[in-house]
N, C-alpha and C positions, 0 to 999 in steps of 0.2 A: 367684377362689378363696375358699373359706371356711376358717376355722381348725378347723372340725369339723362333724359332721353336725347338731349342735344350734345352731350359730352362726347367728343371724338375719341377719347382715350378709355382704356380699361385697366383696372388695377385688381390685384389679387388680395384676398382677405383670408386670414387664417385665425379663426376665433380661438381664444384660450379655452372656452367651454364649447363643446360641439353637441348639437342636438341630434339624437337618433331616435327612431321609433322601433323598439323591439318587435319583431314580426309576431311573436307570441303574446304581445302585450297590448294589442289594439283594443281600445275601450269602445265596445259596441253597446251603447245605451239602448234602452227599450225604445225610445222615440226614434233614434237613428235606424235601428233594426226594422221598425215599422215602415219607415220611408223606403229603405232598401228593398224590403219584401214586396212593397206595393208596386215596384217597377214604375214609379212616377217619372223617373228620368230614363231616357234611352242612353245606354252606355256603349261607347266604341273606343277603340284604341288605334292610334296612328292614322285616323281617318282625316284629321284636319290639324296636323302638327303646326304648320305656319300660322293658322288662324288662332290656335291655342296660345302660341307665344305672343301674338299680336294682342289677344284679349288680356293676357297677363300684363302687358306693357301699357294698357290703357289707364289713364288716371281715374281714380274713384274718390268718393267722398272721404273714405278713411285712408286713402293713399294718393295724394294729389300729384306726387312725383314718382318716377320709376327709375330703377337702375338698369333697365334693359334698353340699350342704345342700338343703333343700326349694326355696329360691329358684332355685338353679342347675338343679335337676331340672325345675322348671316352665318356666324360661326355655328350656332345650334342647328340651323337649317342644313349646313354641311354635315354635321354629326348625324342628323336624322337620315340624310341621304346615304351615309355610310353604314347605317344600321346600328349606330351607337347611342341613339336617343329615341325616346318614346313619349307619347302623350296619351292621356286618358281624357276623353271628352264626355261631358254630360249634356244631353240635348233635351229641351223642353219645348213641345209644340213646334218642332222643326228648327228651333233656334239654339245656337250654342249658348248654354246657360252657365257653364263653368267647367272646371277641370284642372289639369296639372300637366307638367312635362318635366322630364329629367333625363339623365345620362346614365348609361350602364358601363361597368367595367368588371368583367368576370361575373361574380355573383353578388356584386354590390350595386345598388341603385342610388343615385344621387339626385334627390328631388331639387329642382331648380326654382320653380315658382308654381303657385296654385291660385286660383281665382274663383269667385262665386258671383254670379249675376242673378241668382235665384236662391232662395233659402235652401240650405242643406246641400247645394250642388257640390261644393268643394269637399264636404265631409263624405258624400257618397263616392266621389271620385277617389278619395284617399282609401276608402274601404275597399273599393274594387282593385285599386293598385296593390294593397297589402295582400288581398286574396290571390291576385295574379302572381305576386312574388313568392308567396308560400307554395303555390301549386308548381311554380317553375324552378324551385330549388334555390332561390336567392337566400342570402344569409345576413345581409346588412341593408338597412334603409337609412340613408343619411338625410337629415332634415336641415342641416347647417346651423340655423339659429332657432332657439326656442321661442315660441309665442304662446300666449294663453290658449289660443285656438288649437295649436298642435299639442300642448300639454293636456288639454281636455280629451284628446284622442289617444293618449298614451305615450307621447314623446317624452324623453328624458334628456338631461344634460350629463355629459361625461367630460373629463379632462381631454384636451387635445391629444396628449401623448397616449392616453388609453384608447382614444378613437383610432389613432394611427396603428396601434398594436392590433386592434380588432380588424381594421381594414387589411393589414398585411396578412393576418391569419386567414381571412376569407380568400384573399388573392392567392395564398399558398395552398388552398384547398381545405382549410379548416372551417369550423363553424362560427368563428368570430365571437365565441362565448367569453365570459369573464376570464381574464388571464391571471388574476390574483395580484396581491400586493407586489410592488416593485416592477410591474410590467409597464409602468407609465413612461419609462424612458426607452425610446426605440433606438436600437443600434447596439453598440458594443457592450453596454452595461447589462443588457439582458439577453443578448444574442438574437434579438428579433431583427431579421434582415428583410429588406425589400425584395419580394419575389419578382422574377422576370416573367414576361409574357412568353407563350400564350397562357391565358388564364382559363380555368373552367368556367364556362358561361352558363347563365340561367336560361331557361326555356320560356320565352315570352308567351308562346301560344299554348302552353300546357293547360292553362285554365279552361280553354275552349273545349277540351275533351270531357270536362265534367258536366256539361250541359249544352243544350242547343243554343248556340250563340246567335244573337240577332244579326241580320245583315248589316254591313257597314253602310254609312249614308253617302259618302262622297267618292267611293271607289278608289281610294288610294291603294297602291300596290300591296302594302303590308297591312292594310286595315283589317281589323277584326271587330266582331261584336263582342258581347259579354254574356255569360250565362245568366239565367233569371236570378232575380234578387234572392230568392230563398236558397239557392246554391251558395251565393256569396255569404249569406248570414250563417249557414251551416258550417262553412269552412272557417269563418272567423270565430264562431262559438267553440269549435273543437280545439282551436289553437290558443284561445285566450284564457 
């Protein structure tokens, strides 16, 4: 993270409490389900990655400063080019209205930032992301820090050591489930070791096979549309 948009340096943050969103615990409220099923937003993935990062970096009334500086933007753009980062875009009347982006490692997805410039845009983007991760075999969605917004959608906090145990389990091919008491210390005390690559990767495009995806809007090489909202709602209902 950076201290501001003009900060030339980047520093690492390791929170003592880590936020994750269990993929089987997404809170699909009646009102959000109605918005998703209505297909009010046009949803794409990887169609406007750089634009999504830029939108997340823009100041807003509730966030006058940003931690996304030029170094971070360039770094994530490179990760996207290498196929290690993805974005979910919400379009309204042809304009980018919100969405999110993040990084993948094996079957773990690390959400980096999300933004909404229209009501419910970020919620819809997160719902589509969770559905895509479920369909593609992902096992862990890292949200980094808890917020009331994320908590309302099902995010929870766990100890950093427990988070690392879940992460290493997923990277080693496990399901990242609860590891029981004592699993909080990673390393010699519990025998939980850091797995080595290559890791089993999730399938980002698996969701597209569940319904007729809408065409991408900007023609990016890896861009996809997303199935109709009722498919997303059914998938989330079955797993929540």
